[in-house]
Structures are given as structure tokens and as C-alpha cells.
C-alpha positions in Angstrom: 21.4 16.4 -9.2 19.5 15.3 -12.2 19.9 11.7 -11.1 17.8 13.0 -7.4 15.1 14.5 -9.9 14.9 11.6 -12.1 14.4 9.2 -8.8 11.8 11.4 -7.6 9.8 11.7 -10.7 9.8 7.7 -11.1 8.3 7.8 -7.8 5.6 10.0 -8.1 4.9 8.1 -11.5 4.8 4.8 -9.5 2.7 6.3 -6.7 0.3 7.6 -9.6 0.0 4.3 -11.3 -0.7 2.4 -8.0 -3.2 4.7 -6.8 -5.1 4.3 -10.0 -4.9 0.4 -9.9 -8.1 -1.3 -10.0 -8.4 -4.6 -7.7 -11.6 -6.4 -6.3 -12.2 -4.0 -3.5 -12.2 -1.0 -6.2 -15.0 -3.2 -8.0 -16.6 -3.9 -4.6 -16.7 -0.5 -3.8 -18.4 0.6 -7.3 -21.1 -2.3 -6.9 -21.7 -1.1 -3.3 -22.1 2.3 -4.1 -24.6 1.8 -7.1 -26.7 -0.7 -5.0 -26.8 0.8 -1.4 -26.3 4.1 0.0 -23.1 6.3 0.2 -22.7 5.8 4.2 -22.1 2.1 3.0 -19.4 2.9 0.1 -17.8 4.9 3.4 -18.1 2.2 5.4 -16.2 -0.2 3.1 -13.7 2.3 2.3 -12.8 2.7 5.8 -12.7 -1.4 6.1 -10.0 -1.7 3.1 -8.2 1.1 4.5 -8.3 -0.2 7.9 -6.9 -3.6 6.5 -4.1 -2.0 4.7 -3.0 -0.4 7.8 -2.9 -3.5 9.6 -1.0 -5.7 7.2 1.7 -2.9 6.8 2.2 -2.7 10.8 2.3 -6.4 10.9 4.8 -6.7 8.2 6.7 -3.5 9.6 7.0 -5.0 13.0 7.6 -8.6 11.9 10.7 -7.6 10.3 11.9 -5.0 12.1 14.0 -6.9 14.9 15.7 -8.7 12.0 16.5 -5.4 10.0 19.0 -4.4 12.6 21.0 -7.8 12.9 23.8 -7.7 10.5 23.5 -11.0 9.2 20.0 -10.6 7.8 20.4 -7.1 6.5 21.3 -8.5 3.0 18.5 -10.7 2.8 16.2 -8.5 3.9 16.9 -5.9 1.4 17.0 -8.4 -1.5 13.6 -9.5 -0.3 12.3 -5.7 0.2 
């Protein structure tokens, strides 16, 4: 039981760290927010969200058929 709690806490910590990380899109969003109106910041946030969702879906559907083949399962697990 303690192992499960440790894994969950570790996952929560990693999620918080990833959500607080600042990349180029964060700095661009801050810049747009200071120079233009609020709605342009919303548009950019939606664009970043949409691009992330597209990348995740392309990756998932690109690997989905290989995931169920036994000969690729170890390789996919190592890469993942």
C-alpha cells in the first residue's frame, strides 16, 4: 500500500512541475497579454492547446497499431 501512495504523490509532483514550466509559448503569451488585448491572449492559448492535442493524437494513433503487436511491445515500452 505505501508504494501506491508514493507513486501517486510522485505523479502529482511531476504534473505540478510540468504545468509550471515556462517555454517559448508561455513567454509569447505574456508578451501578447502585455501588448494587446485579453482576447488575443485567449486566442493564442487556444492555439497552443489545439496544437498539443493534435500532436498527442497523431502520436497515439501513429503507434496504436504497433502497440498490440507482440514483437514491438518491448521496443515501444522502452521508447515510451
